[in-house]
C-alpha positions, -999 to 999 in steps of 0.1 A, spaced: 0 -1 1 12 34 -12 17 54 19 15 93 25 42 111 43 31 142 62 58 167 71 66 174 107 95 189 122 113 187 155 144 210 159 168 210 183 183 245 177 193 276 194 194 311 177 199 343 193 188 360 223 156 376 233 154 413 230 127 435 248 123 473 250 111 487 283 98 518 263 74 498 242 38 514 248 15 494 229 29 464 213 60 443 228 76 436 195 75 472 182 98 489 207 103 525 207 133 521 185 114 506 157 115 527 125 76 524 124 69 527 161 52 559 157 31 550 126 20 518 144 9 532 174 -10 560 157 -29 533 137 -40 516 170 -49 548 184 -70 554 154 -88 522 159 -74 509 125 -54 479 138 -56 458 171 -22 435 166 -21 400 159 -24 387 194 -34 404 226 -33 383 261 -64 390 281 -49 382 316 -14 399 312 -23 426 288 7 417 266 -1 427 229 22 418 195 20 432 163 42 411 141 56 440 120 76 419 98 48 397 88 36 400 48 2 414 42 -26 401 21 -50 418 2 -78 413 29 -55 424 58 -46 455 35 -83 464 26 -92 456 64 -71 486 73 -83 509 44 -118 503 55 -114 508 90 -94 542 79 -115 555 52 -151 537 54 -153 535 91 -191 535 98 -194 509 69 -167 488 82 -185 489 117 -217 476 104 -201 448 84 -176 436 110 -208 435 136 -224 411 112 -191 392 96 -190 355 95 -154 355 87 -129 381 95 -120 391 59 -159 395 50 -161 432 59 -130 439 35 -145 417 7 -176 437 7 -158 469 7 -135 459 -22 -164 445 -44 -186 476 -36 -161 503 -44 -142 480 -72 -109 485 -49 -94 456 -66 -95 467 -100 -60 456 -117 -52 441 -83 -60 405 -90 -97 409 -80 -113 394 -48 -106 360 -60 -70 369 -49 -78 388 -14 -59 359 6 -28 362 -17 2 382 -2 -2 418 -17 27 431 -39 37 466 -46 18 470 -78 -17 458 -64 -14 482 -33 -10 511 -59 -39 500 -77 -59 497 -48 -47 531 -32 -56 548 -67 -88 529 -73 -100 542 -37 -88 577 -45 -107 580 -79 -138 566 -61 -133 596 -36 -131 618 -67 -98 631 -55 -81 650 -81 -53 632 -96 -24 642 -120 -32 642 -158 -11 619 -179 15 650 -189 19 654 -152 27 614 -147 48 611 -176 70 640 -161 68 626 -126 86 592 -139 116 616 -147 114 643 -122 109 620 -92 135 597 -101 114 563 -102 144 541 -107 127 513 -124 103 536 -145 111 521 -179 106 484 -165 73 488 -150 52 463 -166 17 475 -181 5 510 -188 -18 508 -157 9 498 -132 30 526 -146 2 549 -145 -7 541 -106 29 540 -95 35 577 -110 2 589 -91 15 575 -57 47 588 -63 32 622 -77 10 625 -43 37 617 -19 19 587 -7 47 561 -18 84 562 -24 112 539 -39 127 513 -16 163 524 -23 182 558 -30 175 552 -67 138 554 -61 132 518 -75 95 509 -70 101 471 -69 66 465 -77 66 426 -73 80 430 -38 54 420 -10 46 446 20 47 440 55 25 449 83 47 476 94 51 491 60 14 490 56 11 514 85 35 540 72 18 539 41 -15 545 58 -2 574 78 9 589 45 -24 584 29 -44 598 58 -24 627 59 -27 634 20 -67 633 25 -64 656 56 -48 683 36 -66 677 3 -101 669 14 -106 678 50 -109 641 54 -99 640 93 -135 639 107 -133 605 94 -106 593 115 -112 611 148 -118 597 183 -157 595 173 -144 564 155 -118 550 181 -131 520 200 -122 520 237 -101 489 230 -97 458 206 -133 449 193 -138 413 186 -160 403 158 -181 373 159 -153 357 135 -124 363 160 -144 351 188 -150 318 170 -111 316 163 -102 320 198 -127 296 212 -112 270 185 -79 278 198 -87 274 234 -104 240 228 -75 227 209 -51 237 239 -77 218 262 -77 185 239 -42 184 237 -33 188 274 -62 159 280 -42 137 259 -9 147 275 -26 140 307 -36 105 298 2 102 290 11 116 323 29 146 309 25 183 319 3 203 303 13 228 276 8 265 283 2 295 260 36 313 247 18 348 239 45 359 212 46 323 195 7 323 196 10 354 177 36 341 154 12 306 146 -18 329 139 6 345 111 17 310 98 -19 301 99 -28 328 75 6 316 55 -6 281 51 -38 294 33 -14 305 2 12 274 6 2 243 25 38 235 35 64 237 63 78 261 38 69 297 41 52 312 11 86 331 6 107 301 4 120 303 38 119 276 65 87 279 86 111 284 116 128 315 101 95 334 116 108 325 153 143 334 147 131 368 131 109 375 165 143 368 183 128 341 204 156 319 217 147 281 222 159 248 232 135 225 212 108 238 184 83 216 165 54 227 142 23 208 134 -2 220 105 -35 207 93 -62 217 69 -98 207 61 -109 199 95 -138 219 106 -136 215 146 -110 216 173 -120 178 181 -115 168 144 -81 185 140 -69 170 171 -79 133 163 -64 139 126 -29 148 144 -32 120 170 -33 96 143 -3 109 126 30 93 140 51 127 135 22 150 150 14 127 178 50 125 187 51 164 188 19 167 212 31 140 234 68 153 238 82 157 269 107 181 254 81 209 250 67 234 278 46 260 258 26 263 228 11 288 201 -19 280 183 -33 295 151 -65 292 130 -77 307 98 -112 301 84 -106 312 47 -124 314 14 -99 287 -3 -96 252 -10 -97 237 24 -114 264 43 -101 255 80 -64 258 85 -46 251 116 -10 256 130 6 243 161 40 257 173 56 237 201 85 254 221 108 251 251 122 285 254 159 290 263 152 325 276 124 336 301 126 373 290 97 373 272 71 351 292 76 369 322 70 405 314 
């Protein structure tokens, strides 16, 4: 009989040290020295983002600034910032976290030339982001530069790869966002690098520039004042269901560990945030390799977490916590991670996505080498 080998990794490695910054105001992984610190905190105060994880008991919050952004995530920020009343209405009735962004995108045709709503869960590149911004500005009837001005922009603002930009529409959109000062190049030569993906930190810098531009040109500030800023993170029904699912997965695996006379695993807050990022990633590529081609554990290294042991389980297609835990326990490699006495903590991620398998699950198992993050 032909057997199917399911990837599972258990590494015994150690990388770097944990670094935290006592000056961090909102997010533990965005210290005051971070280049996007001000923009990220401003977006939080504006009610535009809530981070990737917030621990209710400790109050610790994480943002995952280096994580790449999907179209749905970018449009959620756009919607909350510039269509706040509609987004509040849609979020209160949403079945999935990305549904409000999908509605906004369809209603205002924001995904035109950006892959369409069918590509909401794909990592967004800079061409697509420029298209979404320009679509929004046109929908708002913002005065935009004409073709003659845009042609001059390509030369006068030194867009380094302007002549290499593929497609007339891409060239127009890039020149427009350069002309308006919303986007610039990625290096001193002004290279736009349209195929490059954008990170969560870069997205918030762009949000701030876009908001400033609209404030100056359209007196748009009334749309992002404190009237629309929630007192704290607001959980949509989809977010609530996700957290309930993750809590139940933890309960079920600790029940299995108890039967094996093992100590229960506890949640590592930062690893939990990273597991949620990975859950979004496996909707794009169901693998222990990340969509950018890197090994799955690079996400842990990038966060500066030092560890002795680390493992990952992934799954897709299982619609309930019981179903996914049952599947993992029937797989030798996944079961070995769940019942390993080397792991002391865990991070769990779950995404309900409008893609092939619908339900995507991630477990990161860890024995940290440093206690500095956990105890703060």
